[in-house]
N, C-alpha and C positions, 0 to 999 in steps of 0.2 A: 829688670828688677824683680826680685822674688822676696816676698814677705809673708809671714804667718802671724795671725792674731787669733786669740780665743778669749771667750768670756763665758763662764758658767757652763762649760762643756761644748758650746757652739764654737767651732773652729773654721777659719777661712784662710786658705793659702791663695795668694794672688801672684800671678806671673804676668808682668807687663812687657810687651814688645813695643814696637813703634805705633801700630794701628790696632792692636788687639790686647785686651786684658782678659786673662783666663782666671776664673774664680773656682777653686775647688772647695767644697763645703763638707764638713763632717759634724755629726751629732751622734752621741752614744746611743746605741740601740735601745736602751732603757728609756730614753727620752723621745723615741720616735712614735710611741702610741698616740694616735690622733693627729699626727703631723700632716698638714695639708699642703705644705710646700714652703718656698722661700720667696720673699720679696726683696728686691735690690734697689736701693735708693742711691743715685750717683750725684756727687757734687763735683763740678769742674771748677777748681779753684783758679785756673788760668783765665777762663772766660766768665766766671761768676754765675754759672748756671747750676740749678739743682732740680732733679726730678726723679720719679720712679721709672726704672727701665721697663720696657714692654716686652711681652712674649706673645706666642701664637696660640697657646692652649687655654681653654676655659673648662670650668666644671659644667656639666649638663644643666644643673638646676639654676645656675647663675649666668648662663650664656646669653648675652644681649642680642644674639642673632645677627651679628654683623656679617658681611660678605667674607667668603674664604680669603685667607691672606691678611685679614685685619689683625691689628695688634691690640693688646690689652695691658693695662698697668699691672705690674707684678704684686702690688699690695692689695689688689682686688681679685686677681687671678694668679696665684702664686706659681712659681716655677716648680714643676714636679720632678725634680732631679737634683743631683748633688754637685752639678758643675754648670757653669754658665760662661759664655764668651761674649764680651762686649766688643763688637766689631765697629762701633762708632767712635772709638777712642782716637785721639789725634796725637801726633808726635810731640814730645816735649811738654805735655800737659800733666798737671798734678791733679789726681782724682782721689776722692774718698768714696768708697763703696760701703754702704751700711746694709748688711745682710740681716734680714729679719726672718726668723722661723715662725710660721703661722700654724696654729692649731684650731680646733673647733669644727665647724661645718662650713660648707661653701658659702652659705648666706650669712654666716655669723663667725667670721674669722677673728681670732684673738692673738695678740702678740705673745709669743712664748719666750723667745730669747732673741738678742740681737748683738752684733759685733761689727764695729767699723774697721776698715783697713784702708790705709792711704798709700798710694803708689804714684810714681812719676814714670810716664812712658818714655821710651828711648827716643832721642832725636833721630831723624832719618839718616843723616850723614854728619858725623861729628869728629871723624878721625881719619887716619890714613887708610885703615882697613875697616870695612863695614860688612856685616852679614845680614841678609834679608831672607825671610821665609814667605812662601806662597800661602796665603790664607784663603784661596779661592774655594777649595772643596768644602770647607765648613761653612762658608758664607753663601752657599747656593740658594738657600731659602730666601735670604734677603735680596739676592740678585733677582730671583723670580718675582718677588713682591714688587720691586722697583721697576722692572723692565717689561714684564709680561703684560699684555699680549704682544708687545712689540718684539721684533727680532733683536738678538743681542747687538750691542754697538760694535763698530768695526774693531776697536781695540781688544774686544773679547773673542775675536774669531780665531786667534792662534796663527793668523797669517796664511799665505798660500800653502796649499798642501795639507791643511788641517781641516779637511772636509767635514768630519764629524762634529767639530766644534761650531762650524758655521751653520750646519743644517739641523742639528738637534736643538730643540727648545725645551727648557724645563717648565713645568707648570707648578704653581703652588699647591701643596697638598691641602686637603680639606681638614678642618679641625677634627682631631681624633678625640673620641670620647675619653674623658678622664676617669681615673679610678677614684673611688670615694675617699681614699686616703693613701698616702705614700707608703711604700714598703721599703724598709731599711735592709740593706745587704749586710 
């Protein structure tokens, strides 16, 4: 499913697969002055859950000092990019993502604009022919967060003859220092 919504210049394009929803965000350059990032609130209408999605980056001045690999709610520590992938989506679920543009300073964020977009993820198998995509490469940080320092589970080894996948372990990257404000391309 592909859908685009915009409100007052803030635009979101959502592309929903079975297990991933990709959000592309656009804001006119003139509105980017002082932009601190984007918060994403997700409502799962299928399971009746609603919460702010979480990310890995913080601003230096508001970093709570949690261990590397910790996650932070995006309304307190906004996403500092114009795209986001939700790898926790489930097949056949209806979601509303409310994308909020935040301005101000790290310790004093203010809502600038927001736009909701509703999507339904694809069922895993609902027809005679189904197409699947590997989401592993982009989800490597989440894999490291969940399984390190343990070795990868057997299903992730790639099977016999795939020595590199069995012996190489990923480690979560430390929190990178955040820029004081986002730059618009």
